[in-house]
NUVEXKE-686592 format. One record per atom (N, C-alpha, C): residue in three letters; x, y, z. Coordinates in steps of 0.2 Angstrom, whole numbers, plus 2048, in hexadecimal, padded with zeros to 3 digits. Example, Ala and Ser with C-alpha at 12.3 -4.5 7.8 and 13.67 -1.06 7.14 Angstrom:
BEGIN
Ala8427E4827
Ala83E7EA827
Ala8427F0827
Ser8407F5823
Ser8447FB824
Ser840800827
END
This chain:
BEGIN
Met2A170634C
Met29C705347
Met29E70A341
Ser29F710343
Ser2A171533E
Ser2A771333A
Ser2AC71133E
Ser2B270F33B
Ser2B270A336
Gly2AE705338
Gly2AD6FF333
Gly2AA70132D
Phe2A570632D
Phe2A2708327
Phe2A670C323
Leu2AB710326
Leu2AF714322
Leu2B571031F
Asp2B770B323
Asp2BC706320
Asp2B870231A
Ser2B270131B
Ser2AF6FD315
Ser2AE70230F
Met2AC708310
Met2AC70D30B
Met2B370E307
Lys2B870E30B
Lys2BE710309
Lys2C170A304
Lys2BF704307
Lys2C16FE303
Lys2BD6FE2FC
Ala2B76FF2FD
Ala2B26FF2F7
Ala2B57052F2
Ser2B770A2F4
Ser2B97102EF
Ser2C070E2EC
Gln2C470A2F0
Gln2CA7082ED
Gln2C97032E8
Arg2C46FE2E9
Arg2C36F92E4
Arg2C06FC2DE
Phe2BC7022DF
Phe2B97052D9
Phe2BF7092D5
Ala2C370C2D9
Ala2C970F2D5
Ala2CD70A2D2
Thr2CE7052D4
Thr2D27002D1
Thr2CF6FD2CB
Thr2C86FC2CB
Thr2C56FA2C6
Thr2C56FF2C0
Val2C47052C2
Val2C470B2BD
Val2CB70B2B9
Ala2D170A2BE
Ala2D770A2BB
Ala2D97042B6
Asp2D66FF2B8
Asp2D76F92B4
Asp2D36F92AE
Ser2CD6FC2AE
Ser2CA6FD2A8
Ser2CD7022A3
Gly2D07072A6
Gly2D470C2A2
Gly2DA70929E
Ala2DD7052A2
Ala2E37012A0
Ala2E16FC29A
Lys2DC6F929B
Lys2DA6F4296
Lys2D86F7290
Ala2D46FD291
Ala2D270128B
Ala2D8703287
Met2DE70528A
Met2E4708287
Met2E7702284
Leu2E76FC287
Leu2EA6F6284
Leu2E76F427E
Lys2E06F427E
Lys2DC6F2278
Lys2DE6F7272
Thr2DE6FE274
Thr2E070226F
Thr2E770126C
Asp2EC700270
Asp2F36FE26E
Asp2F26F8269
Ile2EF6F326B
Ile2EE6ED267
Ile2EB6EE260
Ala2E66F2260
Ala2E36F425A
Ala2E86F8255
Phe2EC6FC258
Phe2F1700254
Phe2F66FB252
Leu2F96F6256
Leu2FE6F1254
Leu2FB6ED24E
Glu2F56EB24F
Glu2F26E624A
Glu2F16EA243
Arg2F06F1244
Arg2F06F523E
Arg2F76F523A
Asp2FC6F623F
Asp3036F623C
Asp3056F0239
Ile3026EA23C
Ile3046E3239
Ile3016E3232
Lys2FB6E5231
Lys2F76E522B
Lys2FB6E9226
Ala2FD6EF228
Ala3006F4224
Ala3076F1221
Arg30A6EE226
Arg3116EB224
Arg3106E521F
Lys30B6E1220
Lys30A6DC21B
Lys3086DF214
Gln3046E4214
Gln3026E720E
Gln3086EA20A
Gln30D6ED20E
Gln3136F020C
Gln3176EA209
Phe3176E520C
Phe31B6DF209
Phe3186DD202
Gly3126DD202
Gly30F6DB1FB
Gly3116E01F6
Leu3116E71F8
Leu3136EC1F3
Leu31B6EB1F1
Asp31F6E91F6
Asp3266E81F5
Asp3276E31F0
Ile3246DD1F1
Ile3246D71ED
Ile3226D81E6
Phe31D6DC1E5
Phe31A6DE1DF
Phe31F6E21DB
Glu3236E71DE
Glu3286EB1DB
Glu32E6E61D9
Ile3306E21DE
Ile3366DE1DC
Ile3346D91D6
Met32E6D61D6
Met32C6D11D1
Met32B6D51CA
Ser3296DB1CB
Ser3286DF1C5
Ser32F6E11C1
Ala3346E21C6
Ala33A6E41C3
Ala33E6DE1C1
Asn33E6D81C4
Asn3426D21C3
Asn33F6CC1C6
Pro33A6C91C3
Pro3376C31C7
Pro33B6BD1C9
Ser3416BD1C7
Ser3466B81C9
Ser34B6BA1CE
Asn34A6C01D1
Asn34E6C31D6
Asn34C6C01DD
Val34E6B91DE
Val34C6B61E5
Val34F6B91EB
Thr3556BC1EA
Thr3586BE1F0
Thr3546C41F3
Asp3526C91EE
Asp34E6CF1F1
Asp3486CD1F4
Ile3446C81F0
Ile33E6C51F3
Ile33F6C21FA
Gln3446BE1FB
Gln3456BB201
Gln3476C1207
Gln34B6C5205
Gln34D6CB209
Gln3476CF20B
Ser3426D0207
Ser33C6D4208
Ser3386D020D
Phe3376CA20C
Phe3336C5210
Phe3366C5217
Asp33D6C4218
Asp3406C421E
Asp33F6CA222
Asp3406D021F
Asp33E6D6222
Asp3376D7225
Ala3336D5220
Ala32C6D6222
Ala32A6D1228
Gln32C6CB227
Gln32B6C622C
Gln32E6C8233
Gly3346CB233
Gly3366CD239
Gly3326D323C
Asp3306D8238
Asp32C6DD23B
Asp3256DB23D
Val3226D623A
Val31C6D323C
Val31C6D0243
Lys3226CB243
Lys3236C8249
Lys3246CC24F
His3286D224E
His3296D7253
His3226DA256
Leu31E6DC251
Leu3186DF253
Leu3136DA256
Glu3136D4254
Glu30F6CF257
Glu3116CD25E
Ser3186CE25F
Ser31A6CC266
Ser3176D226B
Lys3176D8268
Lys3146DE26C
Lys30D6DD26D
Val3096DA268
Val3026D9269
Val3016D326F
Asp3056CE26F
Asp3056C9274
Asp3066CC27B
Ala30B6D027B
Ala30D6D3282
Ala3076D7284
Lys3046DB280
Lys2FE6DF282
Lys2F86DA284
Arg2F76D5281
Arg2F26D0283
Arg2F36CD289
Lys2FA6CB28B
Lys2FC6C9291
Lys2FA6CE297
Glu2FC6D4295
Glu2FA6D929A
Glu2F36DA29C
Met2EF6D9296
Met2E76D9297
Met2E56D329C
Ala2E86CD29A
Ala2E66C729E
Ala2E86C82A5
Ala2EE6CB2A6
Ala2F06CD2AD
Ala2EC6D12B1
Ile2E96D62AD
Ile2E46DB2B0
Ile2DE6D72B2
Asp2DC6D32AE
Asp2D66CF2AF
Asp2D76CB2B5
Gln2DC6C82B5
Gln2DE6C32BB
Gln2DE6C72C1
Ser2E16CD2C1
Ser2E26D02C8
Ser2DB6D32CA
Thr2D76D52C5
Thr2D06D82C7
Thr2CC6D22C9
Ala2CD6CC2C6
Ala2C96C62C9
Ala2CB6C42D0
Ser2D16C42D1
Ser2D46C22D8
Ser2D36C82DD
Gly2D26CE2DB
Gly2D16D32DF
Gly2D86D62E1
Ala2DD6D42DE
Ala2E46D62E0
Ala2E56DD2DC
Asn2E96E12E0
Asn2EB6E72DD
Asn2F26E72DB
Thr2F46E42D5
Thr2FB6E42D3
Thr2FB6E82CD
Ser3016EB2CC
Ser3036EF2C6
Ser3066EB2C1
Ile3056EC2BB
Ile3086E82B6
Ile30D6ED2B2
Val3136EA2B2
Val3186EE2AE
Val31B6E92A9
Asn31B6EC2A3
Asn31E6E829E
Asn3226ED299
Asp3296ED29A
Asp32D6F1297
Asp32E6F028F
Glu32C6EA28D
Glu32D6E8286
Glu3276EA282
Ala3216EB286
Ala31B6ED282
Ala31B6F5282
Glu31C6F727C
Glu31C6FF27B
Glu316701277
Thr314707278
Thr30E709274
Thr31070A26D
Pro30C707268
Pro30E708261
Pro30E70F25F
Gly31271025A
Gly312717257
Gly30E717251
Ile30D71D24F
Ile30971E249
Ile30D71D243
Pro30C71923E
Pro310718238
Pro31071E234
Asn31671E230
Asn31772422C
Asn314723225
Asn30E720224
Asn30A71F21E
Asn30772521B
END
């Protein structure tokens, strides 16, 4: 009887520890997503400033305008792919928590965003 009670307590404490770890991981992912979304907004704003300068200097300079757009679009797509990876990690955590499984999530492509040099 005592052994069953101890096993039950051990399993409950393991579930609690897993829930706490998952909550911490989700909080970190939410923070990462917020920083990435801020970086996306900042890149789009920088694009606007770049286009304004190009248009002020020479409005008919289509080549520079297109190059600036292509650069910004590539940067934004890269950041958006990181956001998508973070959201998939969160969904995997939710799914593992719901199913009771204790799986670790590894995604080498999802890196923590840096602080921009603004």
